C-alpha positions, -999 to +999 in steps of 0.1 A: +000+000+000+015+034-011+013+066+010-018+078-008-037+045-004-027+045+033-039+081+037-073+072+021-077+041+043-068+061+074-094+087+065-120+060+059-111+044+092-117+078+109-151+081+092-160+046+104-150+054+139-169+086+140-201+068+130-196+040+155-214+042+188-197+050+221-194+022+247-196+027+285-192-002+309-200-005+346-178-030+364-186-045+398-167-069+421-197-090+427-235-091+423-255-065+443-230-036+443-254-015+422-244-016+386-280-019+372-292+006+397-266+032+386-274+025+349-310+033+355-301+064+375-280+075+345-309+068+321-332+091+341-306+118+341-301+114+303-339+114+297-343+146+318-317+162+295-337+154+264-315+124+253-333+096+235-324+068+258-341+034+258-339+003+280-328-026+258-325-051+286-323-047+324-322-075+350-337-063+383-334-097+401-366-087+419-349-059+438-375-034+448-352-003+445-341-013+410-376-021+398-388+013+411-362+031+390-376+015+359-407+036+363-409+064+337-382+050+315-389+039+279-384+002+276-380-018+243-401-050+249-381-082+251-384-108+223-402-140+234-388-173+223-401-208+227-371-231+234-373-267+246-410-263+256-404-231+276-411-195+268-380-174+273-372-137+269-342-122+252-332-086+242-348-076+209-318-067+189-336-061+157-361-037+173-334-017+190-316-013+156-349-003+140-358+022+167-322+034+168-322+053+201-293+076+208-283+055+238-295+020+249-290+004+283-280-033+280-275-052+312-258-086+317-230-082+292-218-118+298-252-134+291-255-163+267-284-159+242-309-186+236-300-209+207-312-195+174-305-159+183-286-137+158-255-138+181-244-164+206-235-138+233-249-105+245-215-089+242-217-097+205-251-080+204-235-049+219-208-049+192-235-051+166-253-021+182-220-001+183-214-009+146-249+004+139-240+038+155-259+032+187-243+042+220-244+015+246-242+015+284-237-020+299-225-038+330-204-068+340-191-084+372-153-090+375-157-128+375-170-127+339-138-111+325-118-137+306-083-128+318-092-129+355-115-159+354-090-184+367-079-160+395-116-156+405-120-194+406-089-197+429-105-171+452-140-184+453-137-221+443-164-215+418-160-217+380-178-190+361-186-203+326-200-171+310-171-150+301-164-118+281-131-114+261-108-087+273-109-073+238-145-063+243-136-041+273-108-026+253-135-013+230-150+007+259-148+045+258-156+047+295-152+022+324-169+028+357-161+007+388-190+006+412-172+000+445-186-010+479-169-020+511-173-056+523-192-044+554-217-024+533-222-052+508-228-079+535-252-055+552-271-052+520-272-089+515-284-096+551-311-069+546-325-088+517-315-062+491-296-086+469-311-120+472-343-135+485-343-146+522-339-183+513-307-176+494-289-153+518-272-179+540-259-198+510-245-166+496-228-157+529-212-192+530-199-190+495-193-161+472-200-134+498-175-144+524-156-113+536-122-126+524-136-133+490-152-098+487-119-081+497-099-100+470-126-095+443-127-058+452-090-056+447-093-074+414-120-050+402-099-019+411-068-034+393-089-042+362-102-006+360-066+007+363-054-018+337-079-004+312-061+029+312-028+012+302-041-001+269-048+034+255-071+020+228-094+050+235-091+077+261-109+059+289-125+076+319-120+053+348-142+060+378-145+043+411-176+052+430-180+043+467-216+040+478-226+050+513-257+041+534-277+030+504-275+031+466-292+064+462-265+082+482-231+083+466-201+096+485-173+104+462-138+117+472-114+124+444-080+107+451-060+113+420-061+128+385-042+116+355-049+120+318-076+096+309-083+084+344-105+097+372-101+076+404-128+083+430-125+064+462 
């Protein structure tokens, strides 16, 4: 390729990038830290500012606070699929592309789609939306990131089979770490704000042991910092510490570097 061809290709690549959607990811150390809650809060803020934002898929897990935040937000109905005698629901990718909102909220980035869907994985759906020029806000727990999967298994003794390649996170324009202390997280769990009562003790005996939470928290913070080292896009890296309850965020700015905001 001569210099002129290289210049043309470079310009075409710039045009392609300019039309591609922006990608924001919320990372959590474990279930229940408030990723979905924060995405819905952000959706309300965007809506109030006149932005065309739609809910493509959100998983409330029956949490009252999260379900309450869905009120007043435009939701694209899920696609119903009959699979092995059961009616299942999946994100309606085709409808999202047709409606083409400015921003779409897509929860559960590591989710495996029902057989027969356009893509096998939800992260592939997100890439499709980005390529269509739709901005996406999504969320993932640290244990689903491919490169730390084995380390998470060593910490918890549990193999997590649904994984997202690190290359997907490298596509992100913004990475937000939702951080919570072990004490606050366990208090939320015992108060029934994460799982139903019959599942609380099992969670405390397994994934939610204090030593597990501390190690997973450290992994999440390291992962967010790591994203800044790739330099694939100028990432905003944010750590938010939640106090008292999910609606009250206490943020204290610790350091400032180009491309990284670290709030602890």
